[in-house]
C-alpha positions as CSV (number, residue, x, y, z in Angstrom):
1,X,170.6,29.9,72.8
2,X,168.0,31.2,75.2
3,X,169.6,32.3,78.5
4,X,168.6,29.7,81.0
5,X,169.6,31.9,84.0
6,X,168.5,35.5,83.3
7,X,170.6,36.8,86.2
8,X,173.7,35.6,84.3
9,X,172.8,37.0,80.9
10,X,174.9,39.8,79.4
11,X,173.0,41.0,76.3
12,X,170.0,43.0,75.6
13,X,167.2,42.2,73.1
14,X,165.2,39.6,71.3
15,X,166.6,38.8,67.9
16,X,163.9,37.3,65.6
17,X,166.3,35.7,63.2
18,X,167.8,33.5,65.9
19,X,165.0,33.6,68.6
20,X,167.7,34.3,71.2
21,X,166.5,36.0,74.3
22,X,169.0,38.7,75.3
23,X,168.7,40.3,78.8
24,X,170.8,43.3,79.7
25,X,172.5,43.8,83.0
26,X,172.8,47.1,84.9
27,X,176.6,46.8,84.6
28,X,176.4,46.5,80.9
29,X,174.2,49.5,80.4
30,X,176.3,51.6,82.7
31,X,179.4,50.7,80.6
32,X,177.5,52.2,77.7
33,X,176.5,55.3,79.6
34,X,172.8,54.2,79.5
35,X,170.2,53.9,82.2
36,X,167.1,51.6,82.0
37,X,163.5,52.8,82.7
38,X,163.0,49.9,85.0
39,X,165.0,47.3,86.9
40,X,163.6,43.8,86.7
41,X,164.2,42.1,90.0
42,X,164.4,38.4,89.1
43,X,164.5,36.9,92.6
44,X,165.9,33.6,93.7
45,X,163.0,31.5,92.4
46,X,163.0,33.3,89.0
47,X,166.8,32.7,88.7
48,X,167.3,29.2,89.9
49,X,164.0,27.3,89.9
50,X,163.5,25.6,86.5
51,X,159.7,26.2,86.5
52,X,160.0,29.8,87.6
53,X,162.6,30.5,84.9
54,X,159.9,30.1,82.3
55,X,158.0,32.9,84.0
56,X,161.1,35.1,84.0
57,X,161.7,34.5,80.3
58,X,158.1,35.4,79.4
59,X,158.3,38.7,81.4
60,X,161.4,39.6,79.4
61,X,159.6,38.7,76.2
62,X,156.8,41.1,77.2
63,X,159.2,43.9,78.1
64,X,161.0,43.4,74.8
65,X,157.7,43.3,72.9
66,X,156.5,46.7,74.2
67,X,160.0,48.2,73.8
68,X,160.6,49.0,77.4
69,X,164.2,49.7,78.4
70,X,165.0,47.4,81.3
71,X,167.9,45.6,82.9
72,X,168.6,43.0,85.6
73,X,171.3,43.1,88.2
74,X,172.7,39.7,87.2
75,X,175.3,38.3,89.5
76,X,175.0,41.4,91.7
77,X,171.4,40.5,92.7
78,X,171.1,38.5,95.9
79,X,168.2,37.4,98.1
80,X,166.1,40.2,99.5
81,X,166.2,38.6,102.9
82,X,162.5,37.7,103.0
83,X,163.0,34.0,103.9
84,X,165.4,35.0,106.7
85,X,163.0,37.6,108.1
86,X,160.0,35.3,108.0
87,X,162.0,32.6,109.7
88,X,162.9,34.9,112.5
89,X,166.5,35.9,111.6
90,X,166.2,39.7,111.6
91,X,170.0,40.1,111.8
92,X,170.6,38.1,108.6
93,X,167.7,39.9,106.9
94,X,169.2,43.3,107.6
95,X,172.6,42.2,106.4
96,X,171.2,41.0,103.1
97,X,169.0,44.0,102.7
98,X,171.8,46.5,103.3
99,X,174.0,44.8,100.7
100,X,171.1,45.0,98.1
101,X,170.4,48.6,99.0
102,X,174.0,49.6,98.4
103,X,173.9,47.9,95.0
104,X,170.6,49.5,94.0
105,X,171.6,53.0,95.2
106,X,174.9,52.6,93.4
107,X,173.0,52.2,90.1
108,X,170.6,55.0,91.1
109,X,167.6,52.6,90.7
110,X,164.3,54.4,91.0
111,X,161.7,51.8,89.7
112,X,161.6,48.1,90.2
113,X,159.4,45.3,88.8
114,X,159.3,41.8,90.1
115,X,157.3,38.7,89.6
116,X,157.7,37.5,93.2
117,X,155.2,39.0,95.8
118,X,157.6,38.1,98.5
119,X,160.4,40.2,96.9
120,X,157.7,42.9,96.1
121,X,156.5,43.2,99.6
122,X,160.1,43.3,101.1
123,X,161.5,45.8,98.6
124,X,158.4,48.0,98.8
125,X,157.5,47.9,102.5
126,X,160.6,46.9,104.5
127,X,163.6,48.3,102.6
128,X,162.5,51.9,103.3
129,X,163.1,51.4,107.0
130,X,166.7,50.6,106.2
131,X,167.1,53.5,103.7
132,X,166.1,51.8,100.5
133,X,163.4,53.9,98.8
134,X,162.1,52.7,95.4
135,X,159.0,52.6,93.4
136,X,158.2,48.9,93.3
137,X,155.5,47.2,91.2
138,X,154.4,43.6,90.7
139,X,154.5,42.2,87.2
140,X,150.8,41.9,87.1
141,X,150.5,45.6,87.7
142,X,152.9,46.3,84.8
143,X,150.8,44.0,82.6
144,X,147.6,45.7,83.6
145,X,149.2,49.1,82.7
146,X,150.4,47.8,79.3
147,X,146.9,46.5,78.6
148,X,145.3,49.8,79.5
149,X,147.7,51.6,77.3
150,X,146.9,49.3,74.4
151,X,150.5,48.0,74.1
152,X,149.4,44.4,74.8
153,X,146.6,42.8,72.9
154,X,145.3,39.2,73.1
155,X,145.6,38.3,69.5
156,X,148.1,36.3,67.4
157,X,148.7,33.7,70.0
158,X,146.9,31.0,72.0
159,X,143.2,31.6,72.4
160,X,141.8,31.3,75.9
161,X,138.3,32.2,74.7
162,X,135.6,30.3,76.5
163,X,138.0,28.5,78.9
164,X,137.4,28.5,82.6
165,X,140.2,30.1,84.6
166,X,140.4,30.6,88.3
167,X,142.9,32.9,89.9
168,X,144.8,32.2,93.2
169,X,145.5,35.3,95.2
170,X,149.1,35.3,96.5
171,X,149.1,36.4,100.2
172,X,151.7,39.1,99.8
173,X,150.1,40.5,96.7
174,X,146.4,40.4,97.9
175,X,145.9,40.6,101.6
176,X,149.4,41.9,102.1
177,X,149.3,44.8,99.6
178,X,145.6,45.0,98.5
179,X,146.3,44.1,94.9
180,X,143.4,42.1,93.5
181,X,142.4,43.7,90.2
182,X,145.7,43.8,88.3
183,X,146.1,40.1,87.8
184,X,142.3,39.7,87.1
185,X,142.5,42.4,84.4
186,X,145.1,40.3,82.5
187,X,142.6,37.4,82.5
188,X,139.5,39.4,81.7
189,X,140.9,40.6,78.4
190,X,141.2,37.0,77.3
191,X,137.5,36.6,76.9
192,X,137.8,33.6,79.1
193,X,135.4,32.7,81.9
194,X,136.9,33.8,85.2
195,X,135.6,31.6,88.0
196,X,136.4,32.6,91.6
197,X,137.2,30.0,94.2
198,X,135.0,30.1,97.4
199,X,138.0,31.7,99.2
200,X,139.4,34.6,97.2
201,X,140.5,38.2,97.4
202,X,140.4,39.3,101.0
203,X,139.4,35.8,102.2
204,X,141.9,34.0,100.0
205,X,143.7,30.9,101.3
206,X,147.5,30.7,101.4
207,X,149.2,28.2,99.1
208,X,151.1,26.8,102.0
209,X,154.6,28.3,101.2
210,X,154.5,31.6,103.1
211,X,156.3,32.4,106.3
212,X,159.3,30.3,105.4
213,X,157.2,27.2,105.1
214,X,158.5,26.6,101.6
215,X,161.8,25.5,103.0
216,X,160.7,23.0,105.6
217,X,158.4,20.1,106.1
218,X,154.9,20.9,107.2
219,X,153.8,20.4,110.8
220,X,151.6,17.4,111.6
221,X,148.0,17.9,110.6
222,X,145.1,16.4,108.7
223,X,145.8,17.9,105.3
224,X,148.5,20.0,103.6
225,X,147.3,23.5,102.7
226,X,148.1,23.2,99.0
227,X,146.0,20.1,98.8
228,X,143.0,21.9,100.2
229,X,143.6,24.8,97.9
230,X,143.7,22.6,94.8
231,X,140.5,20.9,96.0
232,X,138.8,24.4,96.0
233,X,140.3,25.1,92.5
234,X,139.0,21.8,91.2
235,X,135.5,22.6,92.5
236,X,135.4,25.5,90.0
237,X,135.9,23.0,87.1
238,X,138.5,25.3,85.7
239,X,141.0,24.2,83.0
240,X,143.6,26.8,84.1
241,X,144.7,27.8,87.5
242,X,146.3,31.3,87.2
243,X,149.1,32.2,89.6
244,X,151.2,35.4,90.2
245,X,153.9,34.1,92.5
246,X,156.7,31.5,91.9
247,X,156.1,30.0,95.4
248,X,152.4,29.6,94.7
249,X,153.3,28.1,91.3
250,X,155.3,25.3,93.0
251,X,152.7,24.6,95.7
252,X,149.7,24.6,93.2
253,X,151.6,22.5,90.7
254,X,152.4,19.9,93.4
255,X,148.7,19.9,94.4
256,X,147.6,19.2,90.9
257,X,150.1,16.4,90.6
258,X,148.8,14.9,93.9
259,X,145.5,14.4,92.1
260,X,147.1,13.2,88.9
261,X,145.4,16.1,87.0
262,X,148.4,17.4,85.1
263,X,146.7,16.6,81.8
264,X,143.4,18.3,82.7
265,X,144.5,21.3,84.6
266,X,147.3,23.8,83.7
267,X,148.9,26.0,86.3
268,X,150.2,29.1,84.6
269,X,151.5,32.5,85.7
270,X,149.8,35.7,84.6
271,X,153.0,36.5,82.5
272,X,152.9,33.1,80.8
273,X,149.2,33.5,79.9
274,X,149.8,37.1,78.6
275,X,152.8,36.1,76.5
276,X,151.0,33.0,75.1
277,X,147.9,35.0,74.2
278,X,150.1,37.6,72.4
279,X,152.1,34.9,70.5
280,X,155.3,35.8,72.2
């Protein structure tokens, strides 16, 4: 069967005959005397959130499709400490970070890809201050690279040609790390109509989950942020809202449900769109 929790998987490739998705762990490869080209940092949402697990699986399908040698930490992966740090618990953050750095360095990890901008930002910009130095890329950057190299083509799968798609910039990907073009590149090759929301790129609006807000009730106000964001998305008349963050995925999906638009508007991650367009 398909591994429901990629962090617990112990095997390593996609077998067409059985359509079973196998995902290797670092421990498994080390036992074989092998080392992956890249570590896939799954993240808490990608491991345990049912919706985000679908994104995780599609990233693995893409990695298998292009023949990239990768692995996950499995049960050795723990939270990066981002929620603790954003909530003001620096002590807990450093404890969590140091444990992860010990594991990563133990496996001599050099390059990491992750689908979570929160994990991306923490691993890339905050772990170095604690001694953890790695090349960290977001999955949209990897997809952009694979498209540019001709390893991914939008054929053989679902056609998005002519569909209106709007992209929501995750805070830690866009304004936090100045990555705007990589996810848009994945959409531009679809021959779809990319329609920008009135607040995008450097003026993008948060989905409402950042800064630890994902884990608490919102403060009193006139309107939840994700509701306002979906209103902006609906103004574009788009059929698909593209996301590149599991936290954004949750907030945007809840916003769509608030307006009972689940049948008319799809919220899809860049990896899901890419995998679908390639028939994976």
